C-alpha positions in Angstrom: 127.6 96.0 84.4 129.0 98.7 82.1 126.2 98.1 79.5 123.6 98.9 82.2 125.2 102.2 83.1 123.9 105.4 81.5 126.8 107.7 80.8 126.1 111.4 80.7 128.6 114.1 79.8 128.0 117.4 81.6 130.0 120.6 80.9 129.5 121.7 84.6 130.8 118.4 86.1 134.2 118.6 87.7 134.6 114.9 88.6 132.9 111.6 87.9 129.6 111.1 89.8 127.6 107.9 90.2 123.9 107.8 91.1 120.9 105.4 91.1 117.7 106.9 89.9 115.0 106.4 92.5 112.2 106.4 89.9 113.7 103.9 87.5 116.6 102.1 89.3 118.9 103.1 86.5 122.6 103.7 87.2 123.8 107.0 85.9 127.5 108.0 85.5 128.0 111.7 85.1 131.4 112.8 83.6 133.2 116.0 82.7 133.4 116.5 78.9 136.9 115.2 78.5 137.1 112.5 81.3 138.4 109.2 80.0 135.4 106.9 79.6 137.2 103.5 80.0 138.8 104.6 83.3 135.5 106.0 84.6 133.6 102.8 83.7 136.2 100.7 85.5 135.7 103.0 88.6 132.0 102.5 88.4 132.4 98.7 88.2 134.3 98.9 91.5 131.3 100.5 93.0 129.1 97.4 92.4 128.5 96.9 96.1 127.4 100.5 96.7 125.1 100.2 93.7 123.5 97.1 95.1 123.0 98.8 98.4 121.3 101.8 96.7 119.0 99.5 94.7 118.1 97.6 97.8 116.7 100.8 99.2 114.5 101.5 96.3 110.7 101.4 96.7 109.1 98.0 96.1 107.3 97.4 92.8 103.5 97.2 93.1 102.2 95.3 90.1 98.6 95.6 89.0 97.3 92.1 89.9 94.2 90.6 91.5 94.1 91.3 95.2 96.6 94.2 94.8 95.9 97.6 96.1 96.3 101.0 94.4 96.5 104.4 96.1 93.9 106.6 94.5 93.5 110.1 95.7 92.4 109.9 99.4 91.2 106.3 98.9 92.8 102.9 98.4 91.4 100.6 95.7 91.6 96.8 95.6 91.8 95.0 92.3 89.2 92.2 91.9 89.4 89.9 88.9 86.5 87.9 87.6 87.0 86.2 84.3 83.3 86.3 83.5 83.0 90.1 84.2 83.2 92.8 81.6 86.7 93.6 80.3 85.9 97.2 80.9 87.2 98.1 84.3 84.5 99.3 86.7 84.9 101.0 90.1 82.5 99.7 92.7 83.1 101.5 96.0 86.8 100.9 96.8 87.1 97.9 94.4 88.2 97.9 90.8 86.4 95.1 89.1 88.2 93.7 86.0 87.2 90.8 83.7 88.7 89.2 80.7 92.0 87.3 80.6 94.4 87.4 83.5 97.3 88.5 81.5 95.4 91.6 80.4 94.5 92.8 83.9 97.6 95.0 84.3 97.1 96.8 81.0 93.4 97.4 81.5 93.9 98.7 85.0 96.6 101.1 83.8 94.4 102.3 81.0 91.6 103.0 83.4 93.8 104.9 85.7 95.2 107.1 82.9 91.7 107.9 81.7 90.6 108.8 85.2 93.7 110.9 85.6 93.0 112.8 82.4 89.3 113.3 83.4 90.0 114.5 86.9 93.0 116.7 86.0 91.1 118.3 83.0 88.3 119.2 85.4 90.5 120.6 88.1 92.6 122.5 85.6 89.5 124.2 84.3 88.5 125.0 87.9 91.8 126.6 88.7 92.1 128.4 85.4 88.7 130.0 86.0 89.9 131.2 89.4 93.1 132.6 87.9 91.3 134.2 84.9 93.5 132.4 82.4 92.9 129.9 79.5 94.4 126.5 79.1 94.4 125.3 75.5 95.0 121.6 76.2 95.5 119.1 79.0 97.4 115.9 78.5 98.8 113.1 80.6 102.0 111.1 80.2 104.5 109.2 82.4 107.5 111.5 82.8 110.1 110.5 85.4 111.5 113.9 86.4 108.5 116.2 86.8 104.8 115.9 87.8 103.6 118.7 85.5 104.7 121.2 82.9 103.2 124.3 81.3 104.0 125.4 77.8 103.8 129.0 76.6 101.2 127.7 74.1 98.8 127.1 76.9 99.2 123.3 77.0 99.6 121.7 80.4 100.9 118.2 80.7 100.7 116.1 83.8 102.0 112.8 85.0 99.1 110.4 85.2 100.5 109.3 88.5 99.0 112.4 90.1 95.8 110.4 90.4 97.6 108.1 92.9 98.4 111.0 95.3 96.2 112.5 98.1 93.8 115.0 96.7 95.5 118.0 98.3 98.9 117.1 96.6 97.3 116.6 93.2 95.3 119.8 93.4 98.4 121.7 94.6 100.2 120.5 91.5 97.4 121.6 89.3 97.4 125.1 91.0 101.2 125.3 90.4 100.9 124.6 86.6 98.0 126.9 86.2 99.9 129.7 88.0 102.5 129.4 85.2 99.9 130.6 82.8 100.5 134.0 84.4 104.2 133.8 85.1 106.4 131.3 83.2 109.1 131.3 85.9 109.4 130.8 89.7 109.7 134.4 90.6 108.1 136.1 93.6 105.2 137.1 91.4 104.6 133.5 90.5 104.6 132.3 94.2 102.1 135.1 95.1 99.7 133.7 92.5 100.3 130.1 93.7 99.6 131.1 97.3 96.3 132.7 96.1 95.3 129.6 94.1 96.5 126.8 96.4 94.0 125.6 99.0 96.7 124.7 101.4 100.3 125.7 102.1 102.3 124.6 99.0 105.1 123.5 101.3 102.9 120.7 102.5 102.6 119.2 99.0 106.3 119.6 98.4 107.1 117.8 101.6 104.8 115.0 100.7 106.3 114.6 97.2 109.8 114.5 98.6 108.9 111.8 101.0 106.6 109.7 98.8 106.9 110.7 95.2 109.6 108.2 94.1 107.5 105.3 95.3 104.6 106.2 92.9 106.9 105.5 89.9 106.9 101.8 91.0 103.1 101.5 91.1 102.1 99.2 88.2 105.6 97.9 87.7 106.4 94.2 87.8 110.0 94.6 89.1 
């Protein structure tokens, strides 16, 4: 198992600490700078039962396949595959129609979702930026595992494309959060006053939703 364990040296660590990442399922072993590696890995090996229990509690993978469903804002979309249909994914009501070869369905659905995420998040970023009286130089999407959005001092805001899978109020709250950073690049009282002005609901509602449901979204589109 040791080859599957990610070892991290942390200057603030006082003892060995083992964890299983809820977004990836990876096992991480955090060690003080001078802790003996061989001894720590042997200790981690002894925790195989605990690791298996933690992994068993992880969210289930939700691959993009015909008949599968995808959370999408306040809706839920069902994937329909028709070989004779266009390879370009098309939304018809609450159905995503996808043609072409079966082995390409997952990739095409993922591409469609990322494009939709960029389109929606770009529009909503412009909307909130206008409200705040700020400029945003660029909006981009990626698939980070540790944060849903980030704002650079250059004016670039990057989001996880998985925001498109969240209820509308959670996604928009995240956009409001990142736009508020265009005024205050910290989490000071001033920042939270701006966020409360921009957010259409209590920001705590979104934070609670993310704590309860965020990890599962990293398993949408994964095979295992």
